[in-house]
C-alpha positions in Angstrom: -7.4 35.8 18.4 -5.7 32.7 19.4 -2.0 32.2 18.1 -3.2 28.9 16.6 -5.8 30.6 14.6 -3.1 33.1 13.3 -0.8 30.0 12.4 -3.8 28.5 10.5 -4.2 31.6 8.7 -0.6 31.8 7.4 -0.9 27.9 6.7 -3.7 28.4 4.6 -2.3 31.5 2.8 0.8 29.6 1.8 -1.2 26.5 0.7 -4.5 28.0 -0.9 -4.7 31.7 -1.5 -3.8 35.2 -0.6 0.0 34.4 -0.1 2.0 37.7 0.5 5.2 36.3 -1.3 3.4 35.4 -4.6 1.2 32.5 -5.7 0.2 30.0 -3.1 1.0 26.4 -3.5 -2.3 25.6 -5.1 -2.1 28.7 -7.2 1.3 27.9 -8.6 -0.1 24.4 -9.6 -3.0 25.7 -11.5 -2.7 24.9 -15.2 -0.1 22.1 -14.9 -0.7 19.1 -16.8 0.6 15.7 -16.1 3.2 15.9 -18.9 4.4 19.3 -17.7 4.5 18.1 -14.2 6.5 15.2 -15.0 9.3 17.2 -16.9 12.7 18.3 -15.7 13.1 21.6 -17.5 15.9 22.6 -15.2 18.7 20.3 -15.1 19.4 18.9 -11.6 16.1 20.1 -10.3 13.1 18.1 -9.1 10.1 17.9 -11.4 6.7 19.7 -10.3 5.4 16.2 -9.7 8.2 15.2 -7.5 7.7 18.5 -5.6 3.9 17.6 -5.0 4.8 14.1 -3.7 7.4 15.8 -1.3 5.1 18.4 -0.1 2.3 15.7 0.5 4.7 13.4 2.3 5.8 16.2 4.6 2.0 17.0 5.5 1.8 13.4 6.6 5.3 13.5 8.4 4.3 16.6 10.4 0.9 15.3 11.2 2.3 12.1 12.7 5.0 14.1 14.7 2.4 16.3 15.9 0.6 13.2 17.2 3.6 12.1 19.0 4.7 9.4 16.6 8.5 9.1 15.7 8.7 9.2 11.9 12.1 8.2 10.3 12.5 10.0 7.1 14.1 7.9 4.5 15.0 9.1 1.0 11.8 7.4 -0.4 9.6 9.0 2.1 11.2 12.4 1.7 10.9 12.3 -2.1 8.4 9.6 -3.0 8.7 8.5 -6.7 6.4 9.2 -9.5 5.5 5.8 -10.9 3.1 6.5 -13.8 2.8 9.5 -15.9 -0.9 10.1 -16.8 -3.6 12.7 -16.2 -5.4 10.3 -13.8 -2.3 9.9 -11.7 -1.5 13.6 -11.6 -5.0 14.5 -10.6 -4.9 11.8 -7.8 -1.4 13.3 -6.7 -2.9 16.8 -6.5 -6.0 15.3 -4.5 -3.6 13.5 -2.2 -1.8 16.7 -1.4 -5.1 18.6 -0.7 -6.5 15.6 1.4 -3.3 15.5 3.4 -3.3 19.0 3.9 -6.8 18.9 5.1 -6.1 16.2 7.8 -3.1 18.1 8.9 -5.1 21.4 9.2 -7.8 19.6 11.1 -5.4 18.5 13.7 -3.6 21.7 14.0 -7.0 23.4 14.6 -7.4 21.4 17.9 -4.0 22.4 19.1 -4.4 24.9 22.2 -2.1 27.9 22.4 -0.6 26.3 25.5 0.6 23.2 23.6 2.6 25.5 20.9 5.6 25.3 23.3 5.8 21.4 23.5 9.1 20.1 22.7 9.8 16.4 22.1 11.9 14.2 19.9 9.0 13.2 17.8 8.1 16.7 16.9 11.4 17.3 14.9 14.2 16.9 17.1 15.4 18.1 20.7 14.5 21.7 21.4 11.9 22.1 18.5 8.5 23.3 19.4 5.4 22.8 17.6 5.3 26.4 16.9 8.6 26.0 15.2 7.6 23.0 13.2 4.4 24.7 12.0 6.0 27.8 10.9 8.7 25.6 9.3 5.9 23.9 7.4 4.5 27.3 6.2 8.2 28.3 5.0 8.4 24.8 3.3 5.2 25.3 1.4 6.2 28.8 0.3 9.8 27.7 -0.7 8.4 24.9 -2.9 5.6 27.2 -4.4 8.3 29.4 -5.6 10.2 26.5 -7.1 7.0 25.3 -8.8 6.5 28.8 -10.3 10.2 28.9 -11.7 9.7 25.4 -13.3 6.4 26.4 -15.0 8.2 29.3 -16.5 11.0 27.0 -17.7 8.5 24.7 -19.2 7.5 27.6 -21.5 
């Protein structure tokens, strides 16, 4: 089995299902309403909706960097705001998250194992390989899935 296939498997487990650590990102988001997603049940913590925007943004940032583009991560790009709280907007945010993941996954599936060691400034900084960036993305999804699970509990 190719290493990139192993990475894709781990990406899918963290994002979609069968994560070892607990609920995948999408599983953690199941049953969350727009109202619940917009609340801040833990003082000083982001809302579930803010986390969804953040995760979606990073799917795009990583994709662009893997393509060799230099991406400046501003505060607004890192944590895009929630402009309108409605079920339609919430569903669109969830769709954007999944579509962005799909585009990233499609690109990653075309990476050859020999390209995993590529290190360039656009990837994420000096001495950071594609391999490290992809594993970092998996860890990022797991971390925020855990936060979402805690926020859901805090919502009651």
